[in-house]
BAMI-506707 format. One record per residue: y, z, x negated of N, C-alpha, C in turn; residue in one letter; residue number from 1. Coordinates in nm, 4 decimals. Layout:
<nodes>
((Y, Z, X), (Y, Z, X), (Y, Z, X), A, NUM)
...
</nodes>
This chain:
<nodes>
((-0.1184, 0.0000, -0.0850), (0.0000, 0.0000, 0.0000), (0.1241, 0.0000, -0.0891), M, 1)
((0.2224, -0.0801, -0.0524), (0.3491, -0.0851, -0.1255), (0.4534, -0.0085, -0.0453), H, 2)
((0.5111, 0.0940, -0.1085), (0.6055, 0.1829, -0.0431), (0.7378, 0.1769, -0.1165), I, 3)
((0.8465, 0.1610, -0.0420), (0.9812, 0.1654, -0.0991), (1.0492, 0.2926, -0.0502), V, 4)
((1.1027, 0.3702, -0.1437), (1.1681, 0.4973, -0.1109), (1.3091, 0.4959, -0.1671), I, 5)
((1.4092, 0.5060, -0.0817), (1.5458, 0.5204, -0.1316), (1.5738, 0.6680, -0.1581), T, 6)
((1.6560, 0.6944, -0.2598), (1.6863, 0.8326, -0.2950), (1.5652, 0.9059, -0.3498), G, 7)
((1.4989, 0.8457, -0.4502), (1.3714, 0.8992, -0.4993), (1.3836, 0.9753, -0.6299), A, 8)
((1.5039, 1.0089, -0.6713), (1.5202, 1.0739, -0.8009), (1.5012, 1.2247, -0.7953), S, 9)
((1.5124, 1.2852, -0.6774), (1.5003, 1.4302, -0.6667), (1.4634, 1.4685, -0.5238), R, 10)
((1.4350, 1.5960, -0.5047), (1.4108, 1.6481, -0.3710), (1.2929, 1.5840, -0.3013), G, 11)
((1.3077, 1.5618, -0.1720), (1.1989, 1.5087, -0.0892), (1.1570, 1.3704, -0.1362), I, 12)
((1.2546, 1.2871, -0.1712), (1.2211, 1.1520, -0.2160), (1.1344, 1.1518, -0.3404), G, 13)
((1.1671, 1.2382, -0.4353), (1.0879, 1.2471, -0.5584), (0.9483, 1.3002, -0.5291), A, 14)
((0.9386, 1.3976, -0.4379), (0.8074, 1.4544, -0.4041), (0.7204, 1.3516, -0.3327), A, 15)
((0.7787, 1.2752, -0.2423), (0.7026, 1.1688, -0.1755), (0.6548, 1.0648, -0.2764), L, 16)
((0.7432, 1.0268, -0.3656), (0.7067, 0.9276, -0.4671), (0.5903, 0.9778, -0.5518), R, 17)
((0.5975, 1.1026, -0.5962), (0.4915, 1.1591, -0.6799), (0.3585, 1.1628, -0.6048), A, 18)
((0.3623, 1.2012, -0.4785), (0.2383, 1.2090, -0.4010), (0.1766, 1.0708, -0.3807), Q, 19)
((0.2600, 0.9730, -0.3469), (0.2061, 0.8383, -0.3238), (0.1529, 0.7761, -0.4540), Y, 20)
((0.2216, 0.7988, -0.5653), (0.1725, 0.7474, -0.6935), (0.0396, 0.8117, -0.7303), L, 21)
((0.0274, 0.9416, -0.7035), (-0.0977, 1.0122, -0.7341), (-0.2134, 0.9583, -0.6513), A, 22)
((-0.1813, 0.9044, -0.5340), (-0.2846, 0.8467, -0.4471), (-0.3161, 0.7018, -0.4823), Q, 23)
((-0.2454, 0.6477, -0.5808), (-0.2744, 0.5129, -0.6276), (-0.1956, 0.4030, -0.5598), G, 24)
((-0.0945, 0.4385, -0.4816), (-0.0134, 0.3376, -0.4145), (0.0901, 0.2785, -0.5099), H, 25)
((0.1351, 0.1603, -0.4786), (0.2481, 0.1001, -0.5491), (0.3758, 0.1537, -0.4861), Q, 26)
((0.4626, 0.2125, -0.5673), (0.5850, 0.2721, -0.5155), (0.7060, 0.2134, -0.5875), V, 27)
((0.7995, 0.1634, -0.5104), (0.9292, 0.1218, -0.5624), (1.0304, 0.2271, -0.5203), T, 28)
((1.0773, 0.3051, -0.6162), (1.1743, 0.4098, -0.5876), (1.3123, 0.3691, -0.6346), G, 29)
((1.4141, 0.4175, -0.5649), (1.5506, 0.3859, -0.6033), (1.6317, 0.5140, -0.6219), T, 30)
((1.7387, 0.5015, -0.6979), (1.8371, 0.6090, -0.7095), (1.9719, 0.5462, -0.7369), S, 31)
((2.0767, 0.6234, -0.7089), (2.2112, 0.5693, -0.7279), (2.2376, 0.5350, -0.8735), R, 32)
((2.1805, 0.6122, -0.9641), (2.2074, 0.5928, -1.1075), (2.1007, 0.5115, -1.1789), S, 33)
((1.9893, 0.4803, -1.1093), (1.8798, 0.4129, -1.1777), (1.8072, 0.5059, -1.2714), G, 34)
((1.7930, 0.6305, -1.2326), (1.7337, 0.7370, -1.3131), (1.5924, 0.7015, -1.3575), Y, 35)
((1.5669, 0.7130, -1.4901), (1.4359, 0.6853, -1.5507), (1.3834, 0.5490, -1.5058), K, 36)
((1.2658, 0.5449, -1.4400), (1.2066, 0.4162, -1.4037), (1.2352, 0.3779, -1.2596), D, 37)
((1.3399, 0.4355, -1.2021), (1.3791, 0.3999, -1.0664), (1.4778, 0.2829, -1.0697), L, 38)
((1.4782, 0.2057, -0.9621), (1.5710, 0.0942, -0.9504), (1.7069, 0.1464, -0.9056), I, 39)
((1.8126, 0.1001, -0.9697), (1.9468, 0.1436, -0.9324), (1.9848, 0.0842, -0.7977), Q, 40)
((2.0228, 0.1711, -0.7048), (2.0636, 0.1260, -0.5721), (2.1675, 0.2222, -0.5167), L, 41)
((2.2900, 0.1756, -0.5081), (2.3922, 0.2458, -0.4313), (2.3773, 0.1952, -0.2883), D, 42)
((2.3256, 0.2795, -0.1995), (2.2900, 0.2322, -0.0661), (2.4110, 0.1882, 0.0144), V, 43)
((2.5317, 0.2210, -0.0318), (2.6524, 0.1783, 0.0399), (2.6954, 0.0371, 0.0024), T, 44)
((2.6288, -0.0230, -0.0967), (2.6716, -0.1513, -0.1543), (2.5784, -0.2640, -0.1102), D, 45)
((2.6248, -0.3553, -0.0263), (2.5384, -0.4661, 0.0182), (2.4830, -0.5486, -0.0974), P, 46)
((2.5627, -0.5674, -0.2014), (2.5154, -0.6472, -0.3152), (2.3992, -0.5782, -0.3863), A, 47)
((2.4017, -0.4455, -0.3900), (2.2913, -0.3721, -0.4523), (2.1626, -0.3882, -0.3722), A, 48)
((2.1727, -0.3911, -0.2416), (2.0551, -0.4144, -0.1574), (2.0012, -0.5559, -0.1803), H, 49)
((2.0905, -0.6511, -0.1961), (2.0463, -0.7884, -0.2234), (1.9720, -0.7949, -0.3566), A, 50)
((2.0211, -0.7202, -0.4560), (1.9523, -0.7183, -0.5864), (1.8149, -0.6521, -0.5748), R, 51)
((1.8054, -0.5467, -0.4936), (1.6754, -0.4829, -0.4718), (1.5767, -0.5823, -0.4116), L, 52)
((1.6214, -0.6548, -0.3111), (1.5343, -0.7543, -0.2471), (1.4920, -0.8615, -0.3467), A, 53)
((1.5840, -0.9015, -0.4343), (1.5502, -1.0010, -0.5359), (1.4486, -0.9467, -0.6361), Q, 54)
((1.4581, -0.8175, -0.6655), (1.3630, -0.7546, -0.7576), (1.2232, -0.7502, -0.6972), T, 55)
((1.2165, -0.7156, -0.5701), (1.0871, -0.7070, -0.5012), (1.0292, -0.8461, -0.4754), I, 56)
((1.1178, -0.9437, -0.4657), (1.0795, -1.0833, -0.4417), (1.0027, -1.0953, -0.3105), K, 57)
((0.8851, -1.1579, -0.3152), (0.8120, -1.1827, -0.1904), (0.6990, -1.0822, -0.1670), D, 58)
((0.7028, -0.9685, -0.2371), (0.5987, -0.8682, -0.2172), (0.6094, -0.8073, -0.0769), Q, 59)
((0.4993, -0.7893, -0.0086), (0.5027, -0.7179, 0.1191), (0.5440, -0.5726, 0.0978), P, 60)
((0.6176, -0.5176, 0.1923), (0.6502, -0.3753, 0.1935), (0.5824, -0.3147, 0.3154), V, 61)
((0.4850, -0.2281, 0.2918), (0.4108, -0.1663, 0.4008), (0.4886, -0.0515, 0.4661), D, 62)
((0.5655, 0.0204, 0.3842), (0.6391, 0.1362, 0.4343), (0.7717, 0.1467, 0.3607), L, 63)
((0.8799, 0.1433, 0.4379), (1.0135, 0.1666, 0.3852), (1.0580, 0.3047, 0.4302), L, 64)
((1.0856, 0.3933, 0.3338), (1.1314, 0.5287, 0.3636), (1.2793, 0.5380, 0.3290), I, 65)
((1.3629, 0.5476, 0.4317), (1.5083, 0.5570, 0.4130), (1.5434, 0.7048, 0.3999), C, 66)
((1.5449, 0.7510, 0.2765), (1.5600, 0.8932, 0.2474), (1.6963, 0.9284, 0.1886), N, 67)
((1.7630, 0.8334, 0.1232), (1.8891, 0.8629, 0.0560), (1.9909, 0.9175, 0.1555), A, 68)
((2.0569, 1.0259, 0.1173), (2.1564, 1.0849, 0.2065), (2.2392, 1.1894, 0.1353), G, 69)
((2.3542, 1.2209, 0.1925), (2.4416, 1.3237, 0.1363), (2.4851, 1.4205, 0.2457), I, 70)
((2.5161, 1.5422, 0.2023), (2.5675, 1.6467, 0.2909), (2.6910, 1.7020, 0.2215), Y, 71)
((2.8030, 1.6335, 0.2405), (2.9222, 1.6591, 0.1605), (3.0232, 1.7527, 0.2263), A, 72)
((3.0000, 1.7918, 0.3510), (3.1024, 1.8695, 0.4211), (3.0663, 2.0166, 0.4394), D, 73)
((2.9736, 2.0667, 0.3571), (2.9442, 2.2100, 0.3621), (3.0703, 2.2895, 0.3287), K, 74)
((3.0998, 2.3911, 0.4094), (3.2108, 2.4795, 0.3809), (3.3475, 2.4262, 0.4176), G, 75)
((3.3528, 2.3076, 0.4789), (3.4820, 2.2534, 0.5201), (3.5396, 2.3342, 0.6368), Q, 76)
((3.6701, 2.3421, 0.6407), (3.7405, 2.4165, 0.7448), (3.7859, 2.3241, 0.8566), S, 77)
((3.7659, 2.3659, 0.9800), (3.8110, 2.2869, 1.0939), (3.9628, 2.2703, 1.0934), L, 78)
((4.0334, 2.3694, 1.0428), (4.1788, 2.3658, 1.0474), (4.2401, 2.2665, 0.9497), D, 79)
((4.1804, 2.2549, 0.8313), (4.2442, 2.1671, 0.7329), (4.1444, 2.0880, 0.6484), D, 80)
((4.0188, 2.0857, 0.6877), (3.9163, 2.0143, 0.6114), (3.8714, 1.8858, 0.6787), G, 81)
((3.7516, 1.8405, 0.6405), (3.6922, 1.7190, 0.6954), (3.7848, 1.5975, 0.6813), Y, 82)
((3.8272, 1.5643, 0.5606), (3.9172, 1.4503, 0.5424), (3.8508, 1.3187, 0.5809), P, 83)
((3.9338, 1.2227, 0.6163), (3.8829, 1.0934, 0.6634), (3.7928, 1.0260, 0.5610), A, 84)
((3.8285, 1.0398, 0.4329), (3.7465, 0.9760, 0.3290), (3.6061, 1.0329, 0.3250), A, 85)
((3.5926, 1.1625, 0.3558), (3.4608, 1.2256, 0.3573), (3.3765, 1.1725, 0.4727), L, 86)
((3.4397, 1.1493, 0.5859), (3.3705, 1.0856, 0.6982), (3.3205, 0.9468, 0.6578), W, 87)
((3.4088, 0.8684, 0.5979), (3.3730, 0.7311, 0.5618), (3.2598, 0.7275, 0.4598), A, 88)
((3.2685, 0.8127, 0.3564), (3.1661, 0.8144, 0.2513), (3.0300, 0.8568, 0.3076), D, 89)
((3.0309, 0.9583, 0.3934), (2.9043, 1.0092, 0.4475), (2.8384, 0.9077, 0.5384), T, 90)
((2.9164, 0.8466, 0.6267), (2.8577, 0.7469, 0.7159), (2.8119, 0.6242, 0.6386), F, 91)
((2.8848, 0.5877, 0.5323), (2.8434, 0.4734, 0.4511), (2.7063, 0.4966, 0.3891), A, 92)
((2.6787, 0.6207, 0.3494), (2.5500, 0.6534, 0.2888), (2.4422, 0.6787, 0.3930), T, 93)
((2.4692, 0.7672, 0.4869), (2.3654, 0.8174, 0.5786), (2.3334, 0.7234, 0.6935), N, 94)
((2.4233, 0.6316, 0.7237), (2.4010, 0.5420, 0.8381), (2.3983, 0.3959, 0.7924), V, 95)
((2.5116, 0.3487, 0.7388), (2.5161, 0.2092, 0.6937), (2.4117, 0.1828, 0.5867), T, 96)
((2.3904, 0.2799, 0.4986), (2.2903, 0.2625, 0.3931), (2.1507, 0.2410, 0.4468), G, 97)
((2.1186, 0.3092, 0.5561), (1.9885, 0.2891, 0.6205), (1.9787, 0.1480, 0.6758), V, 98)
((2.0815, 0.1068, 0.7470), (2.0791, -0.0266, 0.8077), (2.0678, -0.1352, 0.7018), F, 99)
((2.1456, -0.1233, 0.5948), (2.1428, -0.2259, 0.4900), (2.0064, -0.2345, 0.4233), L, 100)
((1.9397, -0.1197, 0.4035), (1.8065, -0.1209, 0.3434), (1.7069, -0.1931, 0.4338), A, 101)
((1.7123, -0.1613, 0.5627), (1.6224, -0.2265, 0.6584), (1.6496, -0.3764, 0.6625), V, 102)
((1.7756, -0.4124, 0.6728), (1.8126, -0.5534, 0.6830), (1.7683, -0.6321, 0.5603), Q, 103)
((1.7899, -0.5743, 0.4421), (1.7569, -0.6456, 0.3182), (1.6076, -0.6677, 0.3018), A, 104)
((1.5269, -0.5722, 0.3516), (1.3826, -0.5791, 0.3282), (1.3027, -0.6253, 0.4495), L, 105)
((1.3704, -0.6708, 0.5522), (1.2983, -0.7221, 0.6698), (1.1985, -0.8330, 0.6343), L, 106)
((1.2346, -0.9291, 0.5495), (1.1344, -1.0321, 0.5147), (1.0103, -0.9733, 0.4486), P, 107)
((1.0292, -0.8700, 0.3658), (0.9155, -0.8075, 0.2979), (0.8313, -0.7263, 0.3943), N, 108)
((0.8958, -0.6569, 0.4858), (0.8233, -0.5831, 0.5893), (0.7420, -0.6792, 0.6757), L, 109)
((0.7992, -0.7943, 0.7061), (0.7307, -0.8922, 0.7905), (0.6043, -0.9463, 0.7246), A, 110)
((0.5965, -0.9377, 0.5919), (0.4789, -0.9878, 0.5210), (0.3644, -0.8867, 0.5184), R, 111)
((0.3898, -0.7630, 0.5580), (0.2851, -0.6600, 0.5578), (0.2027, -0.6678, 0.6853), A, 112)
((0.0818, -0.6153, 0.6817), (-0.0063, -0.6210, 0.7977), (0.0339, -0.5209, 0.9058), Q, 113)
((0.0709, -0.3992, 0.8655), (0.1122, -0.2957, 0.9605), (0.2399, -0.2282, 0.9094), M, 114)
((0.3523, -0.2998, 0.9110), (0.4737, -0.2490, 0.8482), (0.5368, -0.1333, 0.9260), P, 115)
((0.5953, -0.0396, 0.8482), (0.6558, 0.0782, 0.9079), (0.7872, 0.1103, 0.8370), K, 116)
((0.8797, 0.1669, 0.9135), (1.0055, 0.2176, 0.8602), (1.0171, 0.3638, 0.8996), I, 117)
((1.0429, 0.4499, 0.8023), (1.0629, 0.5924, 0.8270), (1.2058, 0.6286, 0.7892), A, 118)
((1.2800, 0.6831, 0.8843), (1.4189, 0.7225, 0.8622), (1.4260, 0.8741, 0.8607), I, 119)
((1.4752, 0.9290, 0.7489), (1.4903, 1.0738, 0.7392), (1.6241, 1.1129, 0.8025), I, 120)
((1.6166, 1.1777, 0.9166), (1.7357, 1.2277, 0.9838), (1.7377, 1.3789, 0.9678), S, 121)
((1.7531, 1.4532, 1.0738), (1.7580, 1.5990, 1.0674), (1.7570, 1.6539, 1.2083), S, 122)
((1.7085, 1.7771, 1.2229), (1.7205, 1.8428, 1.3530), (1.8683, 1.8608, 1.3914), Q, 123)
((1.9574, 1.8557, 1.2924), (2.1002, 1.8675, 1.3186), (2.1548, 1.7448, 1.3896), M, 124)
((2.0723, 1.6403, 1.4030), (2.1120, 1.5225, 1.4798), (2.1021, 1.5447, 1.6302), A, 125)
((2.0228, 1.6427, 1.6702), (1.9931, 1.6630, 1.8120), (2.1071, 1.7352, 1.8816), S, 126)
((2.1370, 1.6932, 2.0047), (2.2413, 1.7632, 2.0800), (2.1920, 1.8982, 2.1312), D, 127)
((2.0640, 1.9283, 2.1077), (2.0127, 2.0619, 2.1390), (2.0396, 2.1602, 2.0261), T, 128)
((2.0880, 2.1099, 1.9123), (2.1180, 2.1933, 1.7958), (2.2652, 2.1725, 1.7608), R, 129)
((2.3537, 2.2337, 1.8373), (2.4973, 2.2124, 1.8181), (2.5713, 2.3455, 1.8125), A, 130)
((2.5506, 2.4240, 1.7049), (2.6165, 2.5532, 1.6932), (2.7569, 2.5453, 1.6347), P, 131)
((2.8030, 2.4231, 1.6045), (2.9336, 2.4054, 1.5441), (2.9244, 2.3862, 1.3939), G, 132)
((3.0346, 2.3392, 1.3362), (3.0416, 2.3186, 1.1919), (2.9650, 2.1971, 1.1443), G, 133)
((2.9787, 2.1669, 1.0163), (2.9106, 2.0519, 0.9537), (2.9255, 1.9254, 1.0383), S, 134)
((3.0459, 1.9028, 1.0857), (3.0678, 1.7941, 1.1823), (3.0290, 1.6571, 1.1279), Y, 135)
((3.0614, 1.6337, 1.0026), (3.0364, 1.5007, 0.9474), (2.8874, 1.4768, 0.9292), I, 136)
((2.8193, 1.5724, 0.8683), (2.6755, 1.5571, 0.8461), (2.6019, 1.5455, 0.9791), Y, 137)
((2.6340, 1.6342, 1.0727), (2.5674, 1.6299, 1.2036), (2.5884, 1.4952, 1.2715), R, 138)
((2.7124, 1.4468, 1.2700), (2.7427, 1.3196, 1.3358), (2.6710, 1.2036, 1.2679), A, 139)
((2.6640, 1.2078, 1.1343), (2.5982, 1.0982, 1.0632), (2.4484, 1.0968, 1.0899), S, 140)
((2.3867, 1.2143, 1.0971), (2.2432, 1.2180, 1.1223), (2.2115, 1.1832, 1.2679), K, 141)
((2.3031, 1.2158, 1.3592), (2.2868, 1.1719, 1.4983), (2.2964, 1.0198, 1.5067), A, 142)
((2.3874, 0.9616, 1.4279), (2.3994, 0.8163, 1.4245), (2.2747, 0.7521, 1.3641), A, 143)
((2.2179, 0.8146, 1.2608), (2.0945, 0.7623, 1.2007), (1.9797, 0.7674, 1.3012), A, 144)
((1.9741, 0.8739, 1.3803), (1.8735, 0.8837, 1.4859), (1.8917, 0.7723, 1.5882), L, 145)
((2.0151, 0.7506, 1.6315), (2.0436, 0.6443, 1.7282), (2.0100, 0.5075, 1.6704), N, 146)
((2.0437, 0.4880, 1.5432), (2.0113, 0.3622, 1.4766), (1.8613, 0.3387, 1.4766), L, 147)
((1.7855, 0.4407, 1.4416), (1.6411, 0.4272, 1.4394), (1.5825, 0.3949, 1.5753), G, 148)
((1.6349, 0.4587, 1.6780), (1.5856, 0.4328, 1.8138), (1.6111, 0.2866, 1.8536), R, 149)
((1.7280, 0.2365, 1.8219), (1.7600, 0.0989, 1.8573), (1.6832, -0.0016, 1.7716), N, 150)
((1.6652, 0.0306, 1.6432), (1.5827, -0.0566, 1.5597), (1.4394, -0.0628, 1.6118), L, 151)
((1.3894, 0.0489, 1.6615), (1.2515, 0.0489, 1.7119), (1.2361, -0.0474, 1.8290), S, 152)
((1.3387, -0.0576, 1.9117), (1.3322, -0.1503, 2.0254), (1.3353, -0.2955, 1.9789), A, 153)
((1.4205, -0.3248, 1.8815), (1.4353, -0.4635, 1.8371), (1.3218, -0.5091, 1.7463), D, 154)
((1.2603, -0.4154, 1.6730), (1.1584, -0.4546, 1.5758), (1.0156, -0.4473, 1.6300), L, 155)
((0.9968, -0.3810, 1.7431), (0.8619, -0.3746, 1.8012), (0.8033, -0.5139, 1.8268), A, 156)
((0.8810, -0.6087, 1.8816), (0.8234, -0.7424, 1.9010), (0.7836, -0.8115, 1.7710), P, 157)
((0.8386, -0.7653, 1.6598), (0.8022, -0.8222, 1.5298), (0.6859, -0.7462, 1.4648), R, 158)
((0.6356, -0.6453, 1.5340), (0.5227, -0.5696, 1.4828), (0.5594, -0.4626, 1.3829), G, 159)
((0.6873, -0.4234, 1.3778), (0.7340, -0.3228, 1.2833), (0.7619, -0.1935, 1.3583), I, 160)
((0.6950, -0.0852, 1.3181), (0.7135, 0.0449, 1.3820), (0.8210, 0.1234, 1.3078), A, 161)
((0.8993, 0.2002, 1.3829), (1.0083, 0.2795, 1.3269), (0.9951, 0.4241, 1.3747), V, 162)
((0.9981, 0.5174, 1.2821), (0.9968, 0.6590, 1.3159), (1.1160, 0.7299, 1.2539), G, 163)
((1.1641, 0.8335, 1.3225), (1.2766, 0.9133, 1.2734), (1.2271, 1.0566, 1.2585), I, 164)
((1.2662, 1.1239, 1.1486), (1.2008, 1.2499, 1.1146), (1.2991, 1.3580, 1.0685), Y, 165)
((1.2690, 1.4807, 1.1102), (1.3325, 1.6003, 1.0566), (1.2426, 1.6547, 0.9469), H, 166)
((1.2897, 1.6613, 0.8227), (1.2023, 1.6994, 0.7121), (1.1795, 1.8485, 0.6976), P, 167)
((1.2400, 1.9279, 0.7852), (1.2351, 2.0720, 0.7704), (1.3555, 2.1222, 0.6930), G, 168)
((1.3704, 2.2536, 0.6920), (1.4725, 2.3162, 0.6064), (1.4058, 2.3393, 0.4726), W, 169)
((1.4428, 2.2563, 0.3741), (1.3651, 2.2413, 0.2514), (1.4409, 2.2986, 0.1320), V, 170)
((1.3664, 2.3574, 0.0401), (1.4224, 2.4189, -0.0804), (1.4609, 2.3115, -0.1813), Q, 171)
((1.5753, 2.2482, -0.1540), (1.6318, 2.1461, -0.2421), (1.7751, 2.1850, -0.2733), T, 172)
((1.8436, 2.1008, -0.3523), (1.9859, 2.1251, -0.3773), (2.0632, 2.1264, -0.2460), D, 173)
((2.0213, 2.0428, -0.1515), (2.0893, 2.0358, -0.0234), (2.0544, 2.1547, 0.0650), M, 174)
((1.9267, 2.1906, 0.0691), (1.8813, 2.2968, 0.1586), (1.9032, 2.4370, 0.1058), G, 175)
((1.9060, 2.4500, -0.0267), (1.9271, 2.5804, -0.0871), (1.7968, 2.6538, -0.1135), G, 176)
((1.8035, 2.7543, -0.1999), (1.6843, 2.8285, -0.2412), (1.6260, 2.9131, -0.1294), A, 177)
((1.7061, 2.9481, -0.0289), (1.6584, 3.0317, 0.0806), (1.5960, 2.9559, 0.1954), G, 178)
((1.5738, 2.8252, 0.1792), (1.5174, 2.7432, 0.2867), (1.3721, 2.7808, 0.3154), A, 179)
((1.3193, 2.7289, 0.4254), (1.1883, 2.7716, 0.4764), (1.0694, 2.7188, 0.3974), D, 180)
((1.0763, 2.5933, 0.3536), (0.9578, 2.5292, 0.2966), (0.9917, 2.4613, 0.1645), I, 181)
((0.8874, 2.4350, 0.0843), (0.9049, 2.3659, -0.0431), (0.9118, 2.2151, -0.0209), T, 182)
((0.9572, 2.1460, -0.1242), (0.9628, 1.9999, -0.1141), (0.8227, 1.9419, -0.0995), V, 183)
((0.7243, 2.0015, -0.1641), (0.5878, 1.9496, -0.1537), (0.5320, 1.9678, -0.0133), D, 184)
((0.5622, 2.0800, 0.0499), (0.5187, 2.1003, 0.1889), (0.5815, 1.9968, 0.2801), Q, 185)
((0.7109, 1.9754, 0.2624), (0.7801, 1.8762, 0.3445), (0.7232, 1.7367, 0.3218), S, 186)
((0.7063, 1.6992, 0.1954), (0.6576, 1.5651, 0.1637), (0.5170, 1.5425, 0.2170), A, 187)
((0.4304, 1.6430, 0.2060), (0.2937, 1.6299, 0.2573), (0.2935, 1.6115, 0.4086), T, 188)
((0.3755, 1.6912, 0.4767), (0.3838, 1.6783, 0.6213), (0.4422, 1.5456, 0.6644), G, 189)
((0.5481, 1.5042, 0.5960), (0.6098, 1.3764, 0.6310), (0.5137, 1.2599, 0.6082), L, 190)
((0.4418, 1.2618, 0.4969), (0.3473, 1.1535, 0.4687), (0.2419, 1.1425, 0.5789), A, 191)
((0.1991, 1.2563, 0.6316), (0.1037, 1.2545, 0.7431), (0.1662, 1.1931, 0.8680), A, 192)
((0.2943, 1.2224, 0.8908), (0.3639, 1.1643, 1.0055), (0.3758, 1.0126, 0.9891), R, 193)
((0.4096, 0.9689, 0.8683), (0.4224, 0.8249, 0.8446), (0.2887, 0.7547, 0.8644), F, 194)
((0.1825, 0.8186, 0.8202), (0.0493, 0.7600, 0.8350), (0.0130, 0.7430, 0.9819), D, 195)
((0.0559, 0.8390, 1.0653), (0.0223, 0.8344, 1.2083), (0.1115, 0.7397, 1.2869), A, 196)
((0.2245, 0.6991, 1.2294), (0.3194, 0.6129, 1.3004), (0.2581, 0.4770, 1.3308), L, 197)
((0.2803, 0.4289, 1.4502), (0.2350, 0.2963, 1.4897), (0.3212, 0.2440, 1.6026), G, 198)
((0.2909, 0.1255, 1.6483), (0.3705, 0.0668, 1.7559), (0.3620, 0.1472, 1.8849), L, 199)
((0.2539, 0.2235, 1.9000), (0.2421, 0.3062, 2.0202), (0.3320, 0.4292, 2.0154), D, 200)
((0.3816, 0.4640, 1.8966), (0.4706, 0.5794, 1.8837), (0.6064, 0.5405, 1.8270), T, 201)
((0.6354, 0.4123, 1.8163), (0.7613, 0.3693, 1.7574), (0.8791, 0.4272, 1.8341), T, 202)
((0.9834, 0.4641, 1.7592), (1.0998, 0.5281, 1.8189), (1.0894, 0.6786, 1.8266), G, 203)
((0.9795, 0.7350, 1.7755), (0.9593, 0.8797, 1.7828), (1.0605, 0.9541, 1.6966), C, 204)
((1.0930, 1.0754, 1.7388), (1.1724, 1.1687, 1.6589), (1.0875, 1.2936, 1.6443), F, 205)
((1.0358, 1.3149, 1.5224), (0.9383, 1.4206, 1.4995), (0.9786, 1.5091, 1.3827), E, 206)
((0.9245, 1.6311, 1.3839), (0.9435, 1.7220, 1.2721), (0.8369, 1.6939, 1.1661), T, 207)
((0.8613, 1.7480, 1.0477), (0.7692, 1.7267, 0.9349), (0.6282, 1.7745, 0.9636), W, 208)
((0.6160, 1.8740, 1.0536), (0.4834, 1.9294, 1.0835), (0.4254, 1.8780, 1.2151), D, 209)
((0.4788, 1.7665, 1.2655), (0.4134, 1.6962, 1.3749), (0.4563, 1.7300, 1.5147), G, 210)
((0.5665, 1.8041, 1.5303), (0.6145, 1.8375, 1.6649), (0.7196, 1.7350, 1.7089), R, 211)
((0.7129, 1.6950, 1.8350), (0.8155, 1.6075, 1.8904), (0.9466, 1.6857, 1.8970), A, 212)
((1.0546, 1.6264, 1.8492), (1.1848, 1.6939, 1.8514), (1.2687, 1.6369, 1.9648), H, 213)
((1.3346, 1.7195, 2.0436), (1.4222, 1.6667, 2.1483), (1.5391, 1.5904, 2.0862), P, 214)
((1.5806, 1.4860, 2.1551), (1.6895, 1.4043, 2.1053), (1.8245, 1.4744, 2.1226), Y, 215)
</nodes>
């Protein structure tokens, strides 16, 4: 199986990459800086996505994992924070970056026998989880969820399944040391969810441990 993972230099992306490589899969990982043997990909840059597609050439992509994301508005104040540039940068990464990755690799996904797209969103995308704060991150992950739902409708006739996932509160730079689960726990659970994804469940919004999450 050929798997493409955006944002694979650290955290959940790195753990997924390590697990899939250990299982003998072909993995194309990306990072903004091109760290070590990863392909350089600034997900906000359309030209970078075109270069990624050129690198992969005509290889089928069985699973595209849109993992790259930022959480830049921690600690911002409602009274004088959340600048417009922060909104633009976050949406460019967390939403537009997902769309550009899918768009660039559609020909490769179409060449696979059972192609799948996994979008890493968050429980913070759900309108059932709205305690306030983190407005930019919450809004961007809600947009990523909406994007995934709409992609699932348009891509089902092409045989491409799309799933959207909450990875858990994970012990990463983003989640912090006090989070609930390790990156390996999250990656193992997510990989099981991706394996179970199919056209009969396309458009699902699920947690890392297999529970349906309310939209």
